[in-house]
Structure formats: C-alpha cells, structure tokens
C-alpha positions as CSV (number, residue, x, y, z in Angstrom):
1,M,-0.1,0.2,0.2
2,I,2.9,2.2,1.0
3,L,4.6,1.6,-2.2
4,F,1.4,2.4,-4.4
5,I,0.9,5.6,-2.7
6,S,4.4,6.2,-3.3
7,F,4.5,5.5,-6.7
8,L,1.1,7.9,-7.3
9,I,3.0,11.0,-5.5
10,F,6.0,10.3,-7.8
11,I,3.4,10.5,-11.0
12,C,1.4,13.3,-9.8
13,V,5.2,15.3,-9.0
14,T,6.7,13.9,-12.2
15,L,3.8,15.1,-14.5
16,L,3.5,18.4,-12.9
17,V,7.2,19.0,-13.2
18,S,6.8,18.3,-16.8
19,L,3.2,20.6,-17.3
20,L,5.6,23.4,-15.2
21,Y,8.4,22.8,-17.9
22,H,6.5,22.9,-21.1
23,S,4.5,26.1,-19.8
24,L,7.9,27.5,-19.4
25,Q,9.1,26.4,-22.3
26,E,6.3,28.1,-24.4
27,K,6.8,31.4,-22.4
28,I,10.2,31.7,-23.4
29,I,9.6,30.6,-26.9
30,S,6.6,33.2,-27.1
31,A,8.8,35.7,-25.9
32,N,11.7,35.0,-28.0
33,L,9.0,35.2,-30.9
34,E,8.3,38.7,-29.6
35,K,11.8,40.0,-29.3
36,L,12.1,38.7,-32.7
37,T,9.1,40.4,-34.3
38,I,9.8,43.7,-32.6
39,K,13.3,43.2,-34.0
40,E,11.7,42.9,-37.5
41,T,9.3,45.6,-37.0
42,I,12.2,48.0,-36.1
43,K,14.4,46.5,-39.0
44,K,11.4,47.2,-41.5
45,K,11.1,50.8,-39.9
46,K,14.8,51.4,-40.5
47,E,14.6,50.1,-43.8
48,L,11.6,52.2,-45.1
49,S,13.1,55.2,-43.4
50,T,16.7,54.5,-45.2
51,I,14.6,54.0,-48.4
52,L,12.8,57.3,-48.0
53,K,16.1,59.4,-47.4
54,H,17.6,57.6,-50.5
55,L,14.5,59.2,-52.3
56,F,14.9,62.4,-51.0
57,N,18.6,62.7,-50.9
58,P,19.1,64.1,-54.6
59,L,16.7,67.0,-53.8
60,A,18.2,68.0,-50.1
61,N,21.8,67.7,-51.8
62,A,20.7,69.9,-54.8
63,Q,23.6,72.4,-55.7
64,S,20.6,75.3,-55.8
65,P,21.2,78.3,-53.9
66,V,17.4,78.3,-52.3
67,I,18.1,74.6,-51.2
68,K,21.3,75.4,-50.0
69,K,19.9,78.3,-47.9
70,Y,17.0,76.4,-46.7
71,R,19.0,73.9,-45.7
72,K,21.2,76.1,-43.8
73,Y,18.1,77.4,-42.0
74,I,16.7,74.2,-41.1
75,E,20.0,72.6,-39.7
76,Q,20.3,75.9,-37.7
77,Q,17.1,75.7,-36.4
78,I,17.3,71.9,-35.3
79,K,20.4,72.9,-33.4
80,L,18.5,75.7,-31.5
81,S,15.3,73.2,-30.8
82,G,18.0,70.3,-29.1
83,I,16.2,67.6,-30.5
84,Q,18.5,64.6,-30.2
85,S,16.7,61.9,-31.8
86,G,18.9,61.7,-34.9
87,M,16.9,64.6,-36.9
88,D,18.4,66.1,-39.8
89,F,17.7,67.8,-43.2
90,V,16.9,65.3,-45.3
91,T,14.5,63.7,-42.6
92,F,12.8,66.9,-41.9
93,L,12.5,67.6,-45.7
94,M,10.7,64.2,-45.9
95,I,8.1,64.8,-42.9
96,Q,7.4,68.6,-44.5
97,T,6.7,66.7,-48.1
98,L,4.9,63.8,-46.3
99,M,2.4,66.5,-44.2
100,A,1.5,68.2,-47.7
101,V,0.8,64.7,-49.1
102,I,-1.5,63.9,-46.4
103,A,-3.1,67.2,-46.4
104,V,-4.3,67.2,-50.1
105,F,-5.1,63.9,-49.3
106,F,-7.4,64.7,-46.8
107,L,-8.9,67.7,-48.8
108,L,-9.5,65.0,-51.5
109,V,-11.2,62.1,-49.5
110,F,-13.1,64.2,-46.8
111,F,-13.9,67.4,-48.3
112,E,-14.0,66.1,-51.5
113,T,-12.8,69.0,-53.3
114,S,-11.3,69.2,-56.4
115,N,-10.5,72.8,-56.6
116,V,-6.9,73.4,-57.2
117,L,-6.2,76.4,-55.0
118,F,-7.8,74.8,-51.9
119,L,-5.3,71.9,-52.6
120,I,-2.3,73.9,-53.0
121,T,-3.3,76.0,-49.7
122,G,-3.8,72.7,-48.3
123,G,-0.1,71.4,-49.2
124,I,1.5,74.4,-48.4
125,S,-0.2,74.5,-44.9
126,G,0.9,70.9,-44.7
127,F,4.5,71.9,-45.8
128,V,4.6,74.8,-42.9
129,L,3.0,72.6,-40.0
130,P,6.6,71.2,-39.3
131,L,8.4,74.1,-39.3
132,I,5.7,75.9,-36.8
133,W,6.4,72.5,-34.4
134,L,10.1,73.2,-34.8
135,K,9.5,77.0,-33.8
136,T,7.2,76.3,-30.9
137,K,10.0,73.6,-30.1
138,I,12.9,76.3,-30.1
139,T,10.3,78.7,-27.9
140,Q,9.8,76.0,-25.3
141,R,13.3,75.2,-24.9
142,H,14.4,79.1,-24.5
143,R,11.5,79.4,-21.6
144,T,12.8,76.1,-19.9
145,I,16.5,77.5,-20.0
146,L,15.3,80.9,-18.8
147,R,13.5,79.2,-15.8
148,S,16.2,77.3,-15.0
149,L,18.9,79.6,-15.6
150,P,18.6,82.0,-12.1
151,D,18.8,78.7,-9.8
152,A,21.8,77.4,-12.1
153,I,23.4,80.5,-11.9
154,D,22.7,80.8,-7.8
155,L,24.5,77.3,-7.5
156,L,27.5,78.4,-8.9
157,V,27.8,81.7,-7.0
158,L,27.5,79.4,-3.9
159,S,30.4,77.3,-5.0
160,M,32.6,80.0,-5.9
161,Q,32.1,81.9,-2.7
162,A,33.0,78.5,-1.0
163,G,36.4,79.0,-2.4
164,L,36.0,76.9,-5.7
165,D,36.8,78.3,-9.3
166,F,34.6,78.6,-12.3
167,N,35.3,75.3,-13.9
168,A,35.0,73.5,-10.4
169,A,31.8,75.2,-9.8
170,L,30.5,74.3,-13.0
171,N,31.5,70.7,-12.1
172,K,29.5,70.7,-9.1
173,Y,26.5,72.1,-10.9
174,L,26.8,69.1,-13.2
175,E,26.7,67.3,-10.3
176,K,23.9,68.7,-8.2
177,G,22.0,70.6,-11.2
178,E,18.4,69.9,-12.0
179,K,18.1,67.9,-15.5
180,G,17.5,69.9,-18.5
181,P,18.7,71.7,-21.6
182,L,20.8,74.2,-19.5
183,R,22.4,71.4,-17.7
184,D,23.4,69.6,-21.2
185,E,24.7,72.9,-23.0
186,F,27.2,73.7,-19.4
187,H,27.9,69.7,-19.8
188,L,28.8,70.2,-23.5
189,M,31.0,73.6,-22.8
190,S,32.6,71.7,-19.6
191,Q,33.5,68.8,-22.3
192,E,34.8,71.8,-24.6
193,I,36.9,73.1,-21.8
194,Q,38.5,69.7,-20.7
195,M,39.5,69.1,-24.5
196,G,41.5,72.4,-24.5
197,K,39.5,75.1,-25.8
198,T,39.5,78.7,-23.6
199,R,36.4,79.5,-21.7
200,I,36.0,82.2,-23.6
201,D,35.4,80.5,-27.1
202,S,33.4,77.7,-25.2
203,L,31.1,80.4,-23.7
204,N,30.7,81.5,-27.1
205,N,30.0,78.1,-28.6
206,M,27.3,77.8,-26.2
207,S,25.7,81.3,-27.1
208,E,25.7,80.2,-30.6
209,R,23.8,76.8,-29.6
210,I,21.2,78.8,-27.8
211,K,20.8,81.9,-29.2
212,S,19.0,83.0,-26.3
213,S,19.1,86.8,-25.3
214,A,19.4,86.1,-21.8
215,I,22.1,83.6,-22.5
216,N,23.6,86.2,-25.1
217,S,23.9,88.8,-22.0
218,L,25.1,86.4,-19.5
219,I,28.2,85.0,-21.7
220,S,29.2,88.7,-22.5
221,S,29.1,89.5,-19.2
222,L,31.1,86.3,-18.2
223,T,33.9,87.2,-21.2
224,Q,34.0,90.8,-20.6
225,G,35.0,89.7,-16.6
226,I,37.3,86.9,-17.5
227,R,39.2,89.5,-20.0
228,S,39.2,92.2,-17.1
229,G,39.9,90.0,-14.7
230,A,37.0,90.6,-12.2
231,S,35.4,88.4,-9.7
232,L,33.1,86.0,-11.9
233,G,31.1,85.5,-8.6
234,N,29.6,89.3,-8.3
235,I,29.1,89.2,-12.1
236,L,26.9,86.0,-11.6
237,K,25.2,87.6,-8.5
238,L,24.2,90.5,-10.8
239,Q,23.1,88.6,-13.8
240,S,21.0,86.1,-11.3
241,Q,19.0,89.5,-10.1
242,D,18.3,90.7,-13.8
243,L,17.2,87.0,-15.1
244,R,15.1,86.8,-12.3
245,T,13.4,90.0,-13.3
246,Q,13.0,88.9,-16.8
247,R,11.6,85.4,-15.6
248,F,9.0,87.6,-13.5
249,Q,7.8,89.9,-16.5
250,M,7.9,86.8,-18.7
251,A,5.2,85.1,-16.1
252,E,3.4,88.4,-16.1
253,K,3.1,88.8,-19.9
254,L,2.1,85.2,-20.0
255,A,-0.7,85.8,-17.2
256,A,-2.1,88.9,-19.3
257,E,-2.2,86.9,-22.5
258,A,-4.6,84.5,-20.9
259,P,-7.7,86.0,-21.2
260,L,-7.1,86.5,-24.9
261,K,-6.2,82.8,-25.1
262,L,-9.3,81.7,-23.5
263,L,-11.3,84.1,-25.6
264,F,-11.7,81.5,-28.8
265,P,-12.6,78.2,-26.6
266,L,-15.0,80.4,-24.7
267,L,-17.0,81.6,-27.8
268,F,-16.8,78.6,-30.0
269,F,-17.1,75.8,-27.3
270,I,-18.4,77.1,-24.1
271,F,-20.9,80.1,-24.8
272,P,-22.8,77.8,-27.5
273,T,-23.2,74.7,-25.2
274,V,-24.4,77.2,-22.3
275,F,-27.3,78.7,-25.0
276,I,-28.1,75.4,-26.0
277,I,-28.8,74.2,-22.4
278,L,-30.3,77.5,-21.7
279,F,-32.6,78.4,-24.5
280,G,-32.7,74.7,-26.1
281,P,-36.4,73.6,-24.2
282,I,-37.5,77.2,-24.8
283,V,-37.0,77.2,-28.4
284,L,-38.5,73.4,-28.2
285,S,-41.3,74.7,-26.4
286,F,-42.3,77.3,-28.8
287,I,-42.1,74.9,-31.5
288,K,-44.7,72.4,-30.2
C-alpha cells in the first residue's frame, strides 16, 4: 500500500514538473518570438526610412542656392531646438513632404474638393506645419532655460563663494543641478574646456548653440569679466537678479495673454453649449 501511494505521488510530481517545464518553455518561446517580431518591425521601419531618405537625398543635396539656404536654415533651427533623435535636413524635408501629401489627401477624401487653389493651400499648410512645430520646440527650450538659469547661477555663485573656481563650480552644478537643456549645454561647455578650448571660446559656442537673449547677456558679461580679470561671482550674482526680473516679467506677460487665449474656446465651445442648455427647452416649447 505504501509503495502504491509513493508511486502515485511520484507520478503526480513528475506530471506537475513536466507541465511546469512545458509552460515555461512555451513562455520562453513566445517571448523570443515577440523579441524577433519587434526586431523585425524595427528593422523594417529603419529600412523604410533609409529608402525614403535615399529618395529625398538628391533633392536635399541639390546645388540650388535656394535649397542650400533652406538647408542651412533648417539645420540651424534643429540645433536650436535641441532635438536629439537623429533629426537632419533630409528627414525634416521628408516629414514636410509627407505632411503636404497627407493634407492634400485629407482635402480630397473628406472634403471632396477638387479646387486647385484649396489643394495648393492645403499642401502649403501641411508643408509649413513641421516648421511651426520646430519653432514651438525652440520657444519651449528657451523658456525652460530661462526658468532654470537663475537657480543654476545661484548654485555657481554659492560654489564660488565657498572657494571653488569657475570650472570646479561648473562641475559641481553638473553633479547637483536639475536635468534639462541648460544642464546639457553646460555639460557640452565643460567637455569643450576639458578638451583644451578656452573658457571664452566655450562660452561663445554655447551662445551660438542656444541663441537666447538671456544667455547672450550672461555670456557677454562673463567674457568681459574673464578678459578684465574681475570677480565672476559678483557678475553672476548681478546676472541672477536680472534673470529673475526677466522671468517675473515673462510670467506677467503670459498671465496677461491668458484671457485672450481663453476667448476663442469660450466663444466657440463653451458659450454655444450654455446657450443650447438654457434656451434649447424654450425654443422646443415654442416649436411644439
């Protein structure tokens, strides 16, 4: 009897282990298949993007003065926007062309219009939309830098008042500072200084990368202080006060623009709904 029970337990345990093994094996196989499918889809997307880039390369690399000027402008705007996702002129031109085609297709299918003027206007609007998005990214980046700049300068001033020089204070900010575009720019400047560039050249390169009035004012004051041998801590303290004033003025400007921005949704979305709710039953009662 004991042998029979032991045999049954052995069979149950063996079946349980085999079931667990098969289930784990199926999960491993499914996970591997998912990884392979994800890799294949990514590979197909990359292949598609490379094919489209090859199609747009002749147009992007044309020797026309207009194309050259437009390429230089777009590359400068991409640098100012701080996009780190491998965006270049060819990709941006491809996006603009696709947006123009989508806009024309949208007008043809949903509005069923064949007016050439409308189609041209829609194509131009779709072509311009990525430019508006790029300008918005640049504005957002400048606002983020302006918000975080006074606190960064305060940290630099505190570090320099504690006995550190400018380079050591900059490294301290890179350790303790808040993540964002300003910290990334300071990191690039620190790397340029470590590679052998002078502080003035690194500061000027940072000014060229950002092209913001606040940064230009700060860097011009710092370069003058470095050339004249003045105390950089006092210069940074004065700049921090000016930047806080600018930030406060920007907040006041945005608060003043809020009622104008709310006017459009109030007139076209909120007021009609309120009127329908208030006067709808009255109108229906008169109709009946």
